[in-house]
N, C-alpha and C positions, 0 to 999 in steps of 0.2 A: 232756458235756452242752451243750445249746444252748438258746437262747431264741427261740421263734417267736412273733412278735407280729402281731396283725391288727386292723384297724379293727373296732369293734363294729358300726357302721352301714355295711354294705357296699352298693355299688350293687346294684340289683335282680337283674341277671343273675348277679352273683357270689354273692349270697345264695341264689338258687335253685340254683345249681350246688353250693354248700356243703350245702344241705339234701338234695339228691339224693345227694351223696357220703356224707353221714352216714347216710341211710336205707339205702343199699347196704351200708355198713360194718356197721350194726346188724343187718342181715339174717343175717349170717354166711355168706352164699352168695357165690360169685364174681360179680363185676359182669359182666353180659352186655350192658351198654349200649355203643354205638359212637358217639363215642369213650367210653372208660372214664370213669366218674364222677370218679375221682381225677385223671385227666389234664385233664378239663374244669375242675374246680374249681381245681387248683393253677396252671394256666396263666392263668385269669381272675383269680385272687386275688393273684398275684405283685405287681402294682403297689400293693396295699393291705396289704402285709406288710413287716416289718422283721425281720431275723435277726441274732442276735448269738451269739458263742461265750462261754464263761465269762469269758475275759479281757476281751473287749469290754464285757460287762455290768459287770464289776468296775470298769472305767475310768469308765463312765457313772455307776454308783452312787456312786463315790467323789466325783466332781464334784458330783453331786446332794446328797450328804450335806454337803460343805463349803460349798455355797451355800444350804443350808436348804430344799432342795426335797423332802426326804424326812424321815421320822421313824422312830425305832426303836420297835417294839412287838411283842408276841406275838400271833399270830393264833389265833382260835378254831378248834377242829377242824372238819373237814368232816363231814357226816352219814355215819354208818356205812352201808356197802353193804348194803341190805336183801334182796339176792337171793342165792340159794345159789351160783349160778354164771352164766356167760354165757348158757347155755341158758334158765335161769330168767328172766333179763332179757329175752331175745328172745321168750319165750312169755308174759311178764307182760301183764296188762291195761294198755292205753295210759294210763289214768288213774294207775295205780301208777307207771309209768315217768315220766310227766310230773311227778308229785309229787316224785320223787327228783331229777329234773333241776332243778326249781324250787328245791329245798332246796340243791342243790349250787351253783347259780348265785348264790343269796343268800350262801352262804358265800364264794364266790369274789369277791364285791363288797364284803366287809366292810372297814370303816375303824374308826378309833378316835374316838369323839365328842370334840370339842374340839381335835383335832389338825389341823394344816394341812399340806397336801401329800400325798405318796404314801407309804403305809407301806412301809418297806424290805422287809418279808417278801414283798411282791408282786414284788420284783425279786431275790430270793435263791433262788428255785426256779422251775421251769418250770410251776408251777401245777397246775391251771388257776386263773388269777386274772383278774379283771376290774378294770381301772384306769379309773375313770370320768372324764368330762369335768371335773367339779368338782375332783377331785383334781389333774388335769393343769393346769387353769387356776391353781389355788393354787400349784402347784409352779413354773409359769412366772412368776407374779407374784413369788414369792420369789427366783427367779433374777434377774429384772430389778432387784430391790431389793438384791441382793448387791453388795458393793464391787467396783469395777473390778479391784482387785488379785486377787480370787478368780476373776473371769471371764476375765481376759486370756490366761493360759496355755491353758486349755482351748479357747478360741475359735480358737486357732491349729491345733487338732487336727481333721482332717477327720471322724473318727469322732464327736467331740462335736458338730460343726456338723450332721452328718447326724442325730444323735440329737435335737438341739433342733428341727430341721426336722420330724422325725417327730412329736414331741410337739405342735408347733404345728398340724400337720395333724389329729391325732387329737382334739384338744380340740373340734373342730367336727364330729367323726364319731362321737360317743357314747363316745369313749375307745378303749381297746384291750384285747385279751385277751392273756394270757401263757400259752403252753403249751410 
């Protein structure tokens, strides 16, 4: 398992490439665009993504937990898939598809009222999750408030420094998605 993270607010050209790639993928037909939609999207999106394997995410999650950046909670279930199969999805009225996408997006953005930081469940699976700017800002504030003794060892680790840099970038980019 791996974690693929991406800015929520992508530059316009990247967002357009993503939308085109998603449309081609949803169609169920082979992409006949040149260059292929997947190639365009993934090459453009690479600077706005962060990838971690299970071990890397475990390291980041552990430091985040120890420094108070995350909190433990149970997530609410995602909406049930209301389509019979992929063909039903593809042939469904756009309003029906949009309603499901909106419900799934709301579920992916869930937090726990009164809690501060990022809920750990968003970093325990590859989602789809949406980690919002407010969650990230709260987590970064908690990290800055953590004792130097908690921060010293992780800050010597390149992975942790890269992760902190990623969080600082995404806080001003609408957050990030986890998939």
